[in-house]
Structures are given as structure tokens and as C-alpha cells.
N, C-alpha and C positions, 0 to 999 in steps of 0.2 A: 799144527806145529805146537808143541808145548811152550807157553809164556810164563815166566814168573816175572811182574815189572812192580820195583820198587818205587816209593812215593814217599815226600813228608820230610827230607833230608832237607840241611841248611845250615845257616849259619847262627848259633844261640850264645848267650853269656854264660859266665859259668852257674850254676843254681837254678841255670831255666830248666824247661821241658822241651820236648817234643814227642810228636808221634809218628812214627814209621809202620806204613802201610804195604802189604806186599800182594798185588792180586794177580789169581791164577787163570788158567785157561787150557783149555785143552787137553786137561785130565781128572779124574774121579779125586778131586781134592781132599773129599772127606777120608780117603784111606791113606793118606800120607800122611807121615811127620813132617812137620814143617820145624825150621828153624830159622834162628839168625845168626849172620856170623860177622867180624869186621875185621877189616886189614889196616893197620896203620902203618905209614912210609917206613920203611924197612925193618917191619915186623911181620911174620908170621900170621895166616889169617887163623882168628881162634873162634871157638866157638861162644857166643853169648848166649843163647836161650833156646830150647827147644821146646815144644808141646806135642802129645801124640796127641792120638785118634783110637778107639772114640771115648776114651776117659779124659783127656785133657790133662794128664799129668805134664807138670811142669819141671825144667830143669834149666838150671842157672849156674854161669862162671860167677865164683865167690866175690870177681871186683865189683860186680851190678847188684848184687842180692840186696834186696829191700830198694833199690832205687828204677830197676828197670822191669815189668810186667809184658810178659807177654800171654797172646788171647788170640784165638780163632773162629772165626763167623762160617761155618759150612756154607753155611744158606750163601753166601756171596763168596765165596770162593777166594774169603782174604784171611791173612794173617798180619797182626798186628803187634808193635812193639811202642809201648807206650815208656818213654824214658825222662824220667825225673830227677831233679839234682845233679844237672850234669856236670863233668868235671873235664879241664882240658885233656884229661889222659883219655878220654871216650872220644876223644878225633880219630876218625876213621871213615873208611868207605865200608857200609854196612850189606851185607847181602843176606838175600833170602836163600832159602835152600829148601826143597821136597824129596823126600827120601821113599820110597815103597819098594821092597824087596831088592830086586838089580836094578832099577830106576831110580835115577838120580840127576834131579834138576837144579840149575842156578839161575839167579835173576842177575842182572846186570850191575848192580850197586847204585845206591845213592850216597850221597857224601855227607858226612855229618862234620861240622867244625865247632868245636867250643872254645870261645876266645872273647876276651875281653876289648 
């Protein structure tokens, strides 16, 4: 059974940093486009960042450009989201997504709370 397991969320003060990880199993990770989404209370889920394969081209929502970095390690079947200079508006549940042709998988999410 395909699994995407996120980790690394937590409580951080404004201006702080967190690194999210998403460990994948039971599929050919290197073939999939990997993305991070987030959903804040009362809001729709939005795409935060994505990374292609094999070129590793990245894409970010404007609100995180210059602060977040997505990366992947195909040898470890893991995608990361480095989040720096966090703001209160970054508070949300963050989800990992894997896409390849008609296949589409989601993780269970990890909570990120930015608060003083």
C-alpha cells in the first residue's frame, strides 16, 4: 500500500524555521512529481511548492518565495520543505502529494503553528 508520511511540524515563533519531511514507500518515488500543500482553518487547500523529476524544477506560491525551499532525495524516497522566516499566516496543516500520470497520493498532514 502506497504511503506518504509527513513529519517535522510543530510550534515555532515568528521568524523561526522548520523543515518538513515526507517519506514515501511502495511506489517508484523518482518518477513522481512531489508537492507540498497547506490548508489553514476555514480556507481552501493551496499549493505551496512542487518539484519535478528528473530535472528538479521547482515552483512556489508567491507568498513563500524566498522563504521556503523544496527539495527531494530520490535515494531516500523523501521530499523536504525547508521553511525559514515563518510568519503567523503560514500556520496550517501541511500535506505531501505525489503525482504521476493518473496516480495521485496524499499524506495525512502535519500541523505547523507559527505563534509567539
